[in-house]
N, C-alpha and C positions, 0 to 999 in steps of 0.2 A: 575342458568342461567348465561351465559356469557362464550362463547367458545373462544379458542385461540389455535394457533399452539404450542406455548410455553409460559411458565410463569417463569420469573426470570431465564432464560437460560435453563430450563428443557424442553426437547423436548417431545411433546405429542406422545402417541402410535398411530399406524396406525388407529385403531378404538378402542374406549373404551367400554367395556361391564361391566356395574355395577354389583356388587354382589347382591345376593337375598335380597329383602327388604320386610318388613311388611307394609311399607307406603301405597301401593295401597289398600291392604285389609282393613287397618284401615280407610282409606279415604272413602271406600265404606260403611263401617259400620256406620261411622258418618253421611254420606249423607243420609243413610236409616233412621237413627234416626231423622235427620233434616226433611225429607219429611213426615214421619209418624207423628211426633210432630206437623208439620204445619197443616196437615189434621185434627188431633184431636183437635187442637186449634180452627180452624175455626168452628168445630162442637161442640164447647163449652164443650169439655172434660177437666176435671181438670188437668189431667196429661199432656195434650198437650203442654202448655207453658214450662213446665219443660223438657220434652223430646226434644222440639225444641231448648231450650237453651243448653242442653247437647250436641246436635248435632253440634251446632254452635261452642261451646267452643272446643269440640273434634276435629272438622275439622281445626280450627285455630291452635291447637297444632300439628296436623299431618303435616299441610303445613309448619309450622315453622321448624320442624325437617327435613322434606323432602327437602325443598329448602335449608336448612342449609347444608345438605349433598351435594347437587348439587353445592353450592357455594364453599365448601371445595374441591370438585373434580376439579372444574374449576381453582381455585387458586393454586391447586396442579399440574397444567399442564397436566391433564389427557385428556383434550378435544382437539381433532384435528379439522381440517377443515371439515371433514366428520360429526362430531358431531355438529359443528356449522350449517351446512346445515340442519341437521335433526331438530335442534331447530327452525330454521326459517320456515321450512315447518310446524312444529307442531303449532307454534304461528299463522301462516297464516290460517291453518284449524280451529284453535280455534276461531279466529276472524270471520271466515266465519260462524261458528256455531252460533255465537252471532248475526251476521247479520240476519240469518234465524229466530233466536229467536224473535228479534224485528219485523221482517217481519210478523210473525204470529199475533202479537198484532196490528200492523198497518193494517193488513188485516181484523182483527175483527172490528176495528174502521171503515174502509171503508165499510164493509158489513153492519154494523148496520146503518150507515148514508145514504148510497147510495142505498141499496137494501131493507133492512128490513123495514126501516121507511116509504118509499113511498108505499111499498107493503101492509103494514098494514093500510095505509090510502086510499086505493082504494075503489071503490064503494062497492064491495062485503063484505069486512071486516069492513069498517067504518060504513055502515048503517045496516048491518045484525048482526054484532057482537059487535062493540064498537062505538056507535053513537057519543060519546063525544071525541073520539080520534082525536088529531091534528097531522098530519104527518109533524112535524117540528123537527128540531134538536137544542137543546136537548128537550126531552119531558118527561112527567111523567108516560109514559107507558099506554097501552090500558086500564088497569083496574083502573088507577089513584090512585094506592096504594103507590106511591112514594111521600114522603113529598116534599113540595115546596123547591126549592133550587136556588141559583144564580150560574152562571158559572164564571170561572176564565178567565179574559181577559189578553191580552198581556202586559198591563201596570199596575204597573211598575215592579213588581218582576220578571216575566219571562224575560222581556227585560234586566233587570240588570243581571240576570243569563246568558243570551246569551252573553252579553258583557264580563262577567267574563270568560266564557269558551273560547270565541274567543281570548281573551287576553292571556289566559293560553296556547293556541295553539302556539301563537307567542313566548312567553317566553320559551316554551319547544323547539321550533325550534332553537332559539338562543343558548340554552344550548347544543343542539345536535351539532350544528356547532362548538361550543367552544370546546367540547370534541374531535372532529375530528381534531382540531388544537392544541390539548394538552394543552388547557388553563383550568386547573382544577379548579382554584378559580372562574373564570368566569362561568364555568359550574355549580359549586355548588350554586352560587348566583342565577342564572336564574332558576335552577331546584327547589331551595327552594321557589322562587317566584311562580312557577307553583303549587307546593303543597299547598301553602297558598291560592292561588286563588281557587283551588279545594275545600279546607276546607270552604272558604267563601260561595261558591256555595251551599254546603250542608246545611250550617246554614240558608241561605236565603230560600232554599226549605223547610226546617223544619218550618220556620216562615210562609211560604205560606200555608203549610198544616194546621197549627194551625188557620190561618185566614179562610181557607176554611171550616173547621169543626165548628168553633165557631161563625163566622159572616155570612158566606154564606150558612150554613147548607148543604154544599156539602160533602158527605161521600162516602165511598166505596159502600154503599147500595143504593145510589141515582140512581137507574136504570142503564141502559147500559152506560149512560154518565159518571156517577160516577165510575163505575167499570173500564171502559176503561181509564179514566183520571188517576186514581190512579195506575192502573197496569202499564201503559206506563211511567208515570213520576216517579213512585216509583221504578220500576226496573232500570230506567235510573239513578236515584239517588244512587241506590245500586252499579251500575257499576262505577259511579263517585267515590264512596267511595273506591271500590276495586282498581281503577286506581290510586287514590291518595296514597293509602297504598303501591302499587307497586313502585311508584315514590319516596316515602319516604324511602323505603328500598334501592332503587338504590342510593339515596342521602347519606344514612348512609354508604353504601359500598364505594361510591366515597370518602367520608371523611376518610375512613380507608385505602385508597390507592389502592383500586381495580380498574380494567379497565386500558386500554391503549387507545391511539388514534386510533389504528387499531382493537382492540378487546374489544368490549363493547356491546355484544348483549343484555345483560339484560337491558341496557339503551334503546336500539333500540326497543326491544320487548314491554317494558312498554310504549314507545313513540307511537308505532303503536296502542296500545290499547287505549291510551288517545285521539289520533286523531280520532279513530273510535267513541269514546264516544262523541266527539265534533260534528261529522257529524250526529249522531243519534239525538242529541239535536236540531240541526237545523231543522230536520224533525218534531220533536215534537213541536217546536216553531211555525212552519208554520201550521201544520195540527191539532194540539190540541188547541192552543191558538188563532190563527188568523182565520183560515178557518171555 
């Protein structure tokens, strides 16, 4: 990632067409192993965790070499303005797909809270089918088969994580302005601060999960509340991890002398992704922890 008209005086071609590559096929195979392994793992199959791990390791390896090729092409001066535009459109559509991904989970949360819960508590269902059901959020389900659990409030861990992510957005913006002004040392310092804040966020969320499981008895199996809570916050934590890795790779490239003040799309693409992650967390903080 990272497009430019020229690198070290070498003019880019009108449009760059990469040579045939096995990376897309290998990525598809590892993703298939990842998905099948996850399904088998959830269904208590012994091979599930191993297949899942193989898919993850394989995908990381494929991405390492795939992005390595892209970086070498970029630094070799092969990417023109046209390739830069295609990268920007690709990243924009990727982030849009992520928006729709989280929209589905927020939609599930809204449906369970606003539609299903009151519907199951109306006269016909409550008195004819489930007399002891309370149409409140969260609940233990109509059959009462969910173990008692406590919810996670906004104080203090989620609020601390909100402060961490909002601060990381500020440090990343400072780094972005610095690279546009060709202040590489300043860029590296503030970019490193962003990565550190992201890592702290992940640690705090891991502690929150431990607290939820061990002290609140809140688990993925705790009814619709538990499933929506862990799916929303868990996938967001995964995206924070991915974003932090992206920014860390950009930092390493920066320290190696990559990028110029005019051509640094890898930085910009990672920054777009990080700001998207920040916005999603604000939605989580409001609708999962507060409302």
